C-alpha positions in Angstrom: -21.4 6.8 12.1 -22.9 10.3 11.6 -20.0 10.9 9.2 -22.5 9.3 6.4 -24.6 12.5 7.1 -27.9 11.0 5.7 -29.2 9.0 2.8 -26.6 9.8 0.7 -24.3 8.5 2.8 -26.3 5.4 2.6 -26.0 5.4 -1.0 -22.2 5.8 -1.1 -22.0 2.6 1.2 -24.5 0.6 -1.3 -22.3 1.5 -4.4 -19.3 0.4 -2.1 -21.5 -2.9 -1.5 -22.0 -3.3 -5.3 -18.5 -2.8 -6.2 -17.4 -5.6 -3.7 -20.0 -8.0 -5.0 -18.8 -7.5 -8.7 -15.7 -8.6 -7.4 -17.0 -11.6 -6.0 -17.1 -10.6 -2.3 -20.3 -10.8 -0.1 -20.3 -7.9 1.8 -22.9 -7.0 4.9 -24.0 -3.8 6.5 -23.4 -3.2 10.1 -24.3 0.0 11.8 -23.6 2.1 14.8 -26.6 3.3 17.1 -26.5 6.6 15.2 -27.1 5.1 11.7 -29.7 2.6 12.9 -31.7 4.5 15.8 -31.0 8.1 15.5 -30.7 8.8 11.8 -33.2 5.6 10.8 -31.1 4.7 7.9 -30.8 1.1 8.5 -32.7 -1.8 10.5 -32.0 -2.4 14.3 -30.9 -6.0 13.1 -27.8 -4.2 11.5 -26.7 -2.4 14.9 -23.2 -3.6 16.2 -22.7 -2.8 19.9 -23.8 -2.5 23.3 -27.5 -2.2 22.2 -27.0 -4.4 19.0 -25.1 -7.6 18.2 -21.5 -8.6 18.4 -19.3 -9.5 15.5 -16.3 -11.3 14.2 -15.4 -10.2 10.7 -12.2 -10.7 9.0 -12.4 -7.1 7.5 -14.8 -3.9 8.2 -14.9 -0.9 6.2 -16.0 1.6 8.8 -17.6 5.0 7.2 -17.3 7.9 9.5 -17.3 6.0 12.5 -15.8 7.9 15.6 -15.0 4.5 17.5 -17.3 4.9 20.5 -16.3 1.7 22.7 -20.4 0.9 23.0 -19.5 0.0 19.2 -16.0 -1.1 18.9 -16.0 -3.2 22.0 -18.6 -5.7 19.9 -16.1 -6.0 17.1 -14.0 -9.3 17.2 -10.1 -8.7 17.4 -9.1 -10.9 14.2 -10.7 -7.9 11.9 -8.5 -5.5 10.0 -10.4 -2.4 10.0 -10.2 0.1 6.8 -11.1 3.1 8.3 -12.5 6.5 6.4 -13.0 9.6 8.5 -12.0 13.3 8.1 -10.6 13.3 11.8 -7.4 11.7 12.0 -7.7 12.1 15.8 -10.9 9.9 15.8 -10.5 7.1 18.5 -11.2 4.2 15.7 -8.3 6.2 13.4 -5.9 5.5 16.4 -7.2 2.6 18.0 -4.2 0.2 17.4 -2.0 2.6 19.0 -3.5 1.4 22.4 -4.2 -2.1 21.6 -2.7 -4.9 19.6 -5.9 -6.0 17.6 -7.7 -5.3 15.7 -5.5 -4.0 12.9 -6.3 -0.3 11.8 -5.8 1.0 8.3 -6.8 4.9 8.5 -7.3 6.7 5.4 -8.0 10.3 6.0 -10.2 12.6 4.4 -13.8 13.5 3.5 -15.3 9.9 2.9 -17.5 11.2 0.0 -14.3 11.7 -2.0 -11.9 9.0 -0.5 -14.6 6.1 -1.0 -15.7 7.0 -4.2 -12.0 7.1 -5.2 -11.7 3.3 -3.7 -15.2 2.3 -5.6 -13.5 3.5 -9.1 -10.2 1.9 -8.2 -12.3 -1.5 -7.6 -14.6 -0.9 -10.6 -11.4 -0.8 -12.6 -9.6 -3.7 -11.3 -13.3 -5.7 -11.6 -13.0 -4.6 -15.3 -9.5 -5.6 -15.9 -8.1 -9.0 -17.5 
């Protein structure tokens, strides 16, 4: 979403992806219309939502996503969503208060701080015994 601001937000997402890959995971990018069409940071093939594709992952790491229905309604209900947003009242951050699935795990704070902290912890885990 717009929360990633610009190319620096995409670079942060790429760093997170690389840290997850070092742990043997295979993350893929998905994006909102704002990221693909407005900011033009990712290709249209990555767009999730009414004008994009439907997905049904086990885990979503949402960076700066507000939670517009045009995006969220195209995500399957079996996902756990780890949401990074500075607005605790953003619709995605409170989505599971109104419906049983997907399961929401909000992380309130500036994603440029909280995601960097997550990356550091993942790298520590990857370097461990």
